[in-house]
N, C-alpha and C positions, 0 to 999 in steps of 0.2 A: 746412094752413096754407101759403101762399106763401114761397118763399124770397126774400128782400129783396135787392135789388142795391144795394150802398153807392155813393155819391158822393163827391166829393172833401171834402165837409162831413164832419166828424168828429162823427157821430151814428151811434146804433144804435136799431133797433126794440126794443120792450119783448121781454125774454127770454121771457115766457109765450107769444109768437107763434111761437116756434120749432117745426119738425116735430117728429113723434113721436120721431125719433131724435136730436133735439137740434140739428139744422142750423138756423141763425137767418138767416144772411145770406151773401152772396158778393161779392167784390171789395174795394174800398179799397186800404190799404197797410198797412204795418207801421211807420209812424212812432211815435216815442215816445209823442207826444200820443194817437194813436188807440189804442195798446195800453194804456196807463194809463186810457183812458176804458173801454175793452172789460173790463178786469179789474175795474174799479170798478162795472161793471154785472153780474159774473158771468158774463162771455163770454170766450172764448177761442180764438185760432186753431189750426186743425189741418188740414193738407192735405199733398199730395205734389208733387213737381216737375212732374208732367204736369197739374196742376190750378189753377185760380184759388184765391186766398185764401179759405178757409172759415171761417166764425165759428159756434161751437157755444155752446149752453147746455143742457146735459143735465138731465132729469129722470126719476127722481131724481137726486141729486148725491151722491158720496161725499166724506164729509168725516171727519176725524181731530180730535177735541177733544185737545189736549195733555194734559190731566190723565187722558185714558182710554187714554193709550198701554200697550200690552201687549208684554211682552217674554219670549219664550220661556226655559226655563232653559237650554238650550243656548247661545243668543245671549247671555245673561246671563253665562255662563261664558266666553265669548270675550272679552267687554268687560272682564272682570276680569283677564284673563290680559294686557291692555295690548298686544296684538298690533299694533294700529294706531295711529298718531298721527293724530289727527283735527284739522283746521284749518277756517278759514272764509275765503273769499275770497283765499286763496293763489294759485290759479291757475285762474282762472274759464275762460279760453280754453281750457286743456287738458280741463276737464271737459266743456264743450258739445261740444268737438271729438269726444271719446270717446263721449259720448252719441249723438251723430249716426252713429257708425259701428257701434254694436251692433245685432246683427239679434236682433229679438225677434218676429218673425212679425208678428202682427196687433197688437202692443202700439203705441199711438199715439206712445209716447216715441221711436220709431224715425224719424218723420216731421219730421226736423229739416233742412230744406232749406238751402241756401246764404243765402237771403234772410232765413230766420229766424234763423239762426246770427248774422247781422250784426245783426240788429234786436235781439237780446237781449245781444249784445255792448254796443251802445250803451245799453241800459237798465242794464246793469251799470255802465257808465261813469258814468251819472247817478245810482247809488245805489239803484236800486230792485230790482235783481235781484242774487242771491246764490249763491255756490256753497259746498258743504261736501265736503271732500276726505279721503279715507282713505289714509295712505301706509304701505306695509310697506318696511321696510329701506330708506328714502329713495325709494322709487319709488312713483308714485301708482297705487294699486290698486283705486280705486273712489270714486264720488262721486254727487252730485246738485246741481241747480239749481233755483231757483223765484223767483216775484216776491213782494215783501213790500209791502203796502200797510196803513197803519194798524197794527191787531193781527191781521190775516189775512196768511197765507203760502199761496201758490198754487205747490204742487208740479209742476215741469214734466216732468223727466226724470231718470234715474239710469243709472249702468252699473258694472258690477264686473268686474275681472280677477282677483281671488281672492276665494274663498269668503268670505261675510260681510262684505266690505269695505263695500258699499253699505249693507248692513243697520246696521252700525255706525255709519255717517256719518248716517243717518237718525234712529236712536236718539238720538244726541248733538245733532242738529238739534233734536228734538222737545224734548228736556230743556232746551235752551237758550231755545227760544221760551217755554217755559212759565215760566222765570226772569224773561224780559222781558215777562210777562204777555200774550203772544199769546192769543187767544182761539179761533182757527179755523185749520186747516189744510185747505186745499181739494186732494182728491185727484183732482177732475174726472170721471175715469171708474172704474168698479169693475174691480178686480183682486183674486184670491185673495191675493197677496202682500200687499196694503195691508189688506185684511180681517183678516189674521193679526195685524196691528199694533193692531187695535182701530178700524179706520176702520169707518164704518157709512153706509148709504143714507139719506137725508133727502129730503123733497120740495124741489123747487127753491124753492117759495114760502117754505119755513122756511129754507133756504140764504140767500136773498136778504135776509131779514130780519137773520139773523146777520151777514151781510156788512155791512149797512147799518150796524149797531151797531159792527162792528169798525173801520170805516172813519172812525169819530169819534175814534179813538185817535190820538195823535201818530204820525207817520211815524218809522221808524228808518232814515234814509238813510245812505249812505255805506259804508264798508268794515266789515265785520263781524268780530267776534274772540270767540272763546270765553271766557266767564267762569268760572272755576274756584270752585265752592263745595261744601264739604264737608257741609254740612246744607242742608236745605230744609224749610220749614215744610209745603208742600203735597206730597202724594205725587206723584212722577214717573213711577211705572210700576206696572203690574200683572203678576204672573207668570201666565203660562198653566198 
């Protein structure tokens, strides 16, 4: 399949026309309207400083259904100890800045260019992008951020400065999303780390059907806050 070159018009080719590696298009910009259009079609940007903007839609796609979250016994014990204070949208700029600095080798989460960082800060200001922070003794120890549309959350990147800090943030996020009746967490590409939490590969066609359904749900825009509930009717985790 050819790689499409985008024009100034905010349109994308159908995701099924992407190359075998998931690359769909090149060019365009990172305006808020274009990014929202991309995510609504199951497309996301990923590129480095020395390349043009690249747009991807992998097949298969890695997703996590909130009700299928798995938590290891060791992580469960860490959470019970209350070592970390977890917040949402308290310091988005710090989270994305630290995500951009972390060296993870080939992990796509490291490729956060200045242009991308500014674009997601704008999306955060518009209420579509959210951060989750783990604090240890008052200092930011780990966190993550992602895009929320309808009942779908698109995970973008995470960082950790203290063992298990980002894992606790991720578990807290998934449990909160379940309380809000989110139906889909897009993990985008496969990593062993995400597989250990219960994420699974599904065909892109199935992912796009799930995404279409999720986008029908009301948007949860604005600043996010954790809601504490001692009991929940649905199971929110499975132990490994």
